C-alpha positions, 0 to 999 in steps of 0.5 A: 473484506478483500479476498486476500484477507477473508477466511476461505476454504482451500483445497486439501490434497487428496489421494485415494488408492487400494491401501486407503486414503491420503490427505495432505497440505503442502507449503506454497501449494495448499498452504498460503504460508510457511508453517511454524507450528502444528497442533491438534485438539479435541473437545472436553466432556463439559464443552464442545467449544474451542477457540473463541478468540482472535489471533493478532498476527498469525494465520491458521489453517484448520482441517478435520481429521476425525468427525465434523467441526463447525467453525463460526467466524464473526465479521466486524459488520455484524455478519457471521460465516459458518464452515463445516469441515469434514475428514478428507475434505477441504481445509479452512484458512483464517487470516489474522484478526478474525474472531472465531469459534470451533464447535466439535462433536464427541469424535472430532479431532481438529488439526491446526497449522499456524504461521507463527510459534505460540510465543510469537503470537498475540491472543485477543480473548476479550470478546466485548473489547474486540468488537468495541474495536479497542484492546490494550495490553501493556505496550501495544494497542489493537484498534480497528474501530474505523470504516468497515474495510479499514483497521489498524494494529500495533505491535511492540518492537524494542523501543518502537512500535509497528502499526498497520493500516489497511484500506480497500478501494475497488477490490484493491487492498493497500497495506501500510506498515508504520514505525512509531514511537508513542504517537509519533510516526517515524516510518512508512512503508506502503504496499498494494497486495494482489495475486501474491505480490506486495508492490510499492504503490504505483505513481504514489508519492509515498510509494517507497519506504520513508524513515525519519533519520533519527531512527537507528538503522538497526531498529529499521532492520527489525521493522523490515524483518518483521514485515518480511516475516508477516507478509507470507501469512497474507498469501504474499510470496514476493515483494516489489519495492520501489526506492525514492528517486536518487536525486531525493536520497540522502546519506541515511537513505543510501545506507538504508538501501544497503541494509535492504540489499543485505536482507536479500533485496535485489535490483531488477530495473530502473525507471527514468525519473525527472525533476526540475530544480526550482531555485534556478530560473526555469524560463531560460532552461526551456527549449525554444519551442516551449519558450514560445508556448509560454510567451503565447500563454502569457499573451492570452492572459492565462493564470494559475490558481491554487484551488480549494479541496472542495473542488476536488470532485470537479477536478477529478472529473476533468482529469478522468475525462481528459485521460480516458479520451487519450487512453491514459489509465487513471489508477485511482478513484475520487474516493481514494483521493478524498481520503488522502486529502482528508488524511494529509490536508497540508500535503495535497494541492490542486493547481489549475490553469484558467483562461480569461473566460474562467475555463479550466484548461489544465490541472494537476493534483500535486503532493508535498512529498517532503519539505524539499520536493513537490510531486507532480502527481496527477496532471491533465490537459483538457482535450479541447486545449491540447494545441494551446499547451497550457501544461507548459504554463502550469509547470512553470507556474508550479515551479515558481510556486515552489521557489517562493516557498523554498521547495527545492524540487518539482518532481515530474515523476517517471517517464518509463514503465518497468524500465521501458522509456516512454520517449515522447513523455521523456522528451517533453520533460527534457524540453521543460528543463528537467534533469535526469535521475533514476528510480530503482525497483527491487525484488525479494522472494519470500520463502 
């Protein structure tokens, strides 16, 4: 599992002086969460075993204050980990979801610090059901019978439920919080979690919160508060949330943004977002230079094809080669894209431009991020065809594809990095007839 989600020893503060020893745990330094409950346990005459369960939504830190304590953790892949805790030594952090057993000696006393109050926690006590990957209790379901590094959880909230989904690619943890009613997903809020930061997914179509307008804002606020309260138990101290571009925001979403501001989210910068209105004829809006390139492409007999998902590995290699040759980072992997295409088969598309010899000149992986907008997600031009500018032909063809399907916008994404304009990219999109919008990033410090 990812580093942030794996049980590990953490440093316990220690001071030794003429009066004796002093050990301590301090929030934000030794503790990876704000403590809500502290308790200590010993063993009974009949048994040395404590624990033998999992906690669905709380983190815990364990410290031996007398005697030795053996803590055994059972991983989903069948492996076990053992930690021996001694007085005046390191403590053990166990994040939510791990089955553990504590074995105490006769003189052992174990101190436990929890991220949640007892009544706010949910205990999983059926070991067989836990390792089968399914556990049900009244109105919530716990399921993690997925790929080795993927699991889901569900929690009740009023008439709705919160579900969690995690996947790990190249040591990067992505956590998606869903708002659901029954089997219907009504809200999605994904983050990449790294170095104590929960950040909206960079460049992804679902990089911002999405909520169905039928959900009352009061329920959305409960959902957001729940996420805010949970993240510190995962070692997160700050949230960076990227909103939708302003041209895609409706009245409901603008009200939602006000709710987030009331919860403490503060704007830190705005990126330049650009888009094309596809209901209008694009060709006359092109700069004269791009019009010449378009006519030249048409004379050469270039054509755009919507390709099968079976060709994704070949397309990914083309994109990777084109980007690496120009020192442009590629912030995804073939494995992750294959997961997305499989999970959202009606949302992801591959568009490519070919010449008369059936040579691929340019390509773009696009995402239907809403009924109104197609997102220009991963574009690339072959390094040998830069002078021919096939991307001009590709963008115009994609805009026409949208127009035929009554999709109002072709979202060309942002042309800046953390508020700093990429002038060349911005100017190219403007010459393609794109209009300007804003995409704000908001921050919230978790204390």
